[in-house]
C-alpha positions as CSV (number, residue, x, y, z in Angstrom):
1,X,7.4,-28.8,-2.1
2,X,6.6,-25.1,-2.4
3,X,8.5,-22.3,-0.7
4,X,5.6,-21.8,1.7
5,X,5.6,-25.5,2.6
6,X,9.3,-25.4,3.3
7,X,8.8,-22.2,5.5
8,X,6.1,-23.9,7.5
9,X,8.2,-27.1,8.0
10,X,11.1,-24.9,9.3
11,X,9.0,-23.2,11.9
12,X,7.6,-26.0,14.1
13,X,9.4,-24.9,17.3
14,X,6.1,-24.3,19.2
15,X,7.8,-24.2,22.6
16,X,8.6,-20.6,21.7
17,X,4.9,-19.7,22.1
18,X,3.1,-18.9,25.3
19,X,1.0,-21.7,26.8
20,X,-2.2,-19.7,26.5
21,X,-1.8,-19.4,22.8
22,X,-2.9,-23.0,22.3
23,X,-6.5,-22.1,22.9
24,X,-6.8,-18.6,21.5
25,X,-8.8,-17.8,18.3
26,X,-6.2,-15.8,16.5
27,X,-6.3,-15.9,12.7
28,X,-2.5,-16.1,12.6
29,X,-1.3,-19.8,12.4
30,X,1.1,-21.1,15.0
31,X,4.0,-21.7,12.6
32,X,3.8,-18.0,11.5
33,X,3.9,-16.9,15.2
34,X,7.0,-19.1,15.7
35,X,8.6,-17.4,12.7
36,X,7.8,-14.0,14.3
37,X,9.0,-15.0,17.7
38,X,12.4,-16.1,16.4
39,X,13.2,-12.4,15.6
40,X,10.9,-10.8,18.2
41,X,10.9,-12.8,21.5
42,X,8.7,-10.3,23.3
43,X,5.8,-8.0,22.6
44,X,2.5,-8.5,20.8
45,X,2.0,-9.8,17.3
46,X,1.5,-7.1,14.7
47,X,-1.9,-6.9,13.0
48,X,-0.1,-7.1,9.7
49,X,0.7,-10.8,10.2
50,X,-2.9,-11.8,9.3
51,X,-2.6,-10.1,5.9
52,X,0.9,-11.5,5.4
53,X,-0.6,-15.0,5.9
54,X,-3.4,-14.3,3.4
55,X,-0.8,-13.2,0.9
56,X,1.4,-16.3,1.5
57,X,-1.6,-18.7,1.0
58,X,-2.4,-17.0,-2.3
59,X,1.3,-17.0,-3.4
60,X,2.8,-20.3,-2.1
61,X,6.0,-19.5,-4.2
62,X,6.4,-16.5,-1.9
63,X,7.3,-14.4,-5.0
64,X,5.7,-11.1,-5.9
65,X,3.1,-11.3,-8.6
66,X,3.1,-8.9,-11.6
67,X,1.3,-5.7,-11.1
68,X,-2.1,-5.2,-12.6
69,X,-2.2,-3.6,-16.1
70,X,-3.2,0.0,-16.3
71,X,-6.7,0.6,-17.5
72,X,-7.7,3.6,-19.5
73,X,-10.9,5.3,-18.3
74,X,-14.0,3.3,-19.4
75,X,-17.5,4.7,-19.5
76,X,-20.9,3.1,-18.7
77,X,-23.8,4.5,-20.7
78,X,-27.0,4.7,-18.8
79,X,-30.0,7.0,-18.5
80,X,-28.8,10.5,-17.7
81,X,-30.8,10.6,-14.5
82,X,-29.7,7.2,-13.3
83,X,-26.3,6.0,-12.2
84,X,-25.9,2.2,-11.6
85,X,-23.6,0.5,-9.1
86,X,-20.3,0.2,-10.8
87,X,-17.5,-2.2,-10.0
88,X,-14.6,0.1,-10.7
89,X,-12.0,-2.6,-10.1
90,X,-13.3,-4.3,-13.3
91,X,-13.8,-8.1,-13.8
92,X,-11.3,-9.1,-11.1
93,X,-11.5,-12.8,-10.1
94,X,-10.5,-12.2,-6.5
95,X,-12.0,-9.9,-3.8
96,X,-10.5,-6.6,-2.8
97,X,-10.0,-5.3,0.7
98,X,-9.7,-2.1,2.7
99,X,-11.3,0.0,0.1
100,X,-11.5,3.7,0.3
101,X,-12.9,6.5,-1.9
102,X,-12.3,10.3,-1.7
103,X,-14.0,13.2,-3.6
104,X,-12.0,16.4,-4.2
105,X,-14.0,19.1,-2.3
106,X,-13.1,21.9,-4.7
107,X,-14.1,19.9,-7.7
108,X,-16.5,17.0,-7.1
109,X,-15.9,15.7,-10.6
110,X,-12.4,14.5,-9.5
111,X,-12.6,11.2,-7.4
112,X,-9.9,8.8,-6.4
113,X,-10.3,5.3,-4.8
114,X,-8.0,2.5,-3.7
115,X,-8.2,-1.1,-2.6
116,X,-5.7,-3.8,-1.6
117,X,-5.4,-6.9,-3.9
118,X,-3.9,-9.3,-1.4
119,X,-4.9,-12.5,-3.2
120,X,-3.9,-11.1,-6.6
121,X,-0.8,-9.1,-7.1
122,X,-0.4,-8.2,-3.4
123,X,-0.4,-4.5,-4.3
124,X,-2.8,-1.6,-3.8
125,X,-4.8,-0.7,-6.9
126,X,-5.6,3.0,-7.5
127,X,-8.7,4.2,-9.4
128,X,-9.5,7.7,-10.6
129,X,-12.4,9.5,-12.3
130,X,-12.4,13.1,-13.7
131,X,-16.1,13.2,-14.6
132,X,-17.9,12.5,-11.3
133,X,-17.8,8.7,-11.6
134,X,-19.1,8.3,-15.1
135,X,-15.8,6.8,-16.2
136,X,-12.9,5.2,-14.3
137,X,-9.3,4.4,-14.9
138,X,-7.0,2.1,-12.9
139,X,-3.3,2.0,-12.0
140,X,-1.0,0.9,-9.2
141,X,0.9,3.6,-7.4
142,X,4.2,2.6,-5.8
143,X,7.0,4.8,-4.5
144,X,10.1,3.9,-6.4
145,X,13.5,5.6,-6.0
146,X,14.5,8.0,-8.8
147,X,18.2,8.0,-8.0
148,X,20.6,5.1,-8.5
149,X,22.4,5.7,-5.2
150,X,19.0,5.1,-3.4
151,X,17.8,2.2,-5.6
152,X,20.9,0.2,-4.7
153,X,19.5,-0.1,-1.2
154,X,15.8,0.5,-1.5
155,X,13.5,-1.1,-4.1
156,X,10.1,0.5,-3.2
157,X,8.1,2.0,-0.4
158,X,4.4,1.8,0.2
159,X,2.5,4.0,2.6
160,X,-1.0,3.5,4.0
161,X,-2.8,6.7,5.0
162,X,-5.9,7.1,7.3
163,X,-8.6,8.6,5.0
164,X,-10.1,10.6,7.9
165,X,-7.2,12.4,9.4
166,X,-4.7,11.8,6.5
167,X,-2.0,10.4,8.9
168,X,0.2,7.5,7.8
169,X,-0.8,4.4,9.7
170,X,1.5,1.9,8.1
171,X,4.7,2.0,6.0
172,X,6.5,-0.8,4.2
173,X,10.0,-0.8,2.8
174,X,11.2,-3.3,0.2
175,X,15.0,-3.4,0.1
176,X,17.0,-4.1,-3.0
177,X,17.7,-7.7,-1.9
178,X,13.9,-8.4,-1.4
179,X,13.9,-8.0,2.4
180,X,10.7,-6.2,3.6
181,X,10.4,-4.1,6.7
182,X,6.9,-2.9,7.9
183,X,6.0,-0.2,10.4
184,X,2.6,0.3,12.1
185,X,1.7,3.6,13.7
186,X,-0.8,3.7,16.6
187,X,-2.2,6.2,19.0
188,X,-1.8,9.1,16.6
189,X,-3.1,12.5,17.8
190,X,-4.1,15.3,15.5
191,X,-3.0,18.8,16.4
192,X,-1.9,17.8,19.9
193,X,-0.9,20.8,22.1
194,X,2.9,21.5,22.2
195,X,4.3,23.2,25.3
196,X,5.7,26.7,24.6
197,X,9.0,25.8,26.2
198,X,9.6,23.4,23.3
199,X,10.3,26.4,21.1
200,X,12.5,28.2,23.5
201,X,16.1,28.6,22.3
202,X,18.8,28.8,24.9
203,X,22.1,29.9,23.5
204,X,25.6,29.7,25.1
205,X,26.8,33.0,26.7
206,X,29.6,33.5,24.1
207,X,27.2,33.4,21.1
208,X,26.6,36.8,19.5
209,X,23.2,37.6,18.0
210,X,22.0,40.3,15.7
211,X,18.6,41.5,14.4
212,X,17.9,41.7,10.7
213,X,15.5,44.4,9.5
214,X,13.2,42.9,6.8
215,X,11.7,46.3,6.1
216,X,9.0,47.5,8.5
217,X,7.5,44.1,9.0
218,X,7.0,43.5,5.3
219,X,7.4,40.0,3.9
220,X,10.8,39.5,2.3
221,X,10.8,39.3,-1.4
222,X,11.2,35.8,-2.8
223,X,14.1,35.0,-5.0
224,X,13.5,34.1,-8.6
């Protein structure tokens, strides 16, 4: 019996679910909802559960797969006036999801793209081009702690960023023991107005203040 089968068998307490869930069309299976309800008795189900289920089905051992190998930039030779459709992820046997591509405004030759590989390694693949898309390289970016005091507790961190407003929409922590915590950010507002009183500083009466002259309004010199 696989780890996934054991997990399913251990979460058959369907009385934890609401009655109306018996007829809904959610893509999240009942056993996974039971597993979620054991730790979160109230509140909605996170959208991430659907992707977690996809990953579990593709990885019944429930162990992280190896990351994809880095690929040096490869070039496709075509007529100089014609650019073909190019599969920048290479000959991957499984589909990719949530793909995004961005062009650097100050230098259109520099392009980056990314896609999730849920059915494969479970990681996000990153692609880059420095010649306007004529050649592409591939790697997997993951935030890994540099210092031992942090790596004792945190193994890695992955951040999903909205490509339109560049706000983080999801964040995932993988702790040193393998436990994973995910956060999802909603109702984000860009440049929302902030009341002026937020910046008012009220000091106690016994606090003394002094004014520092920086030199007739000039910018202070930076230290070397």
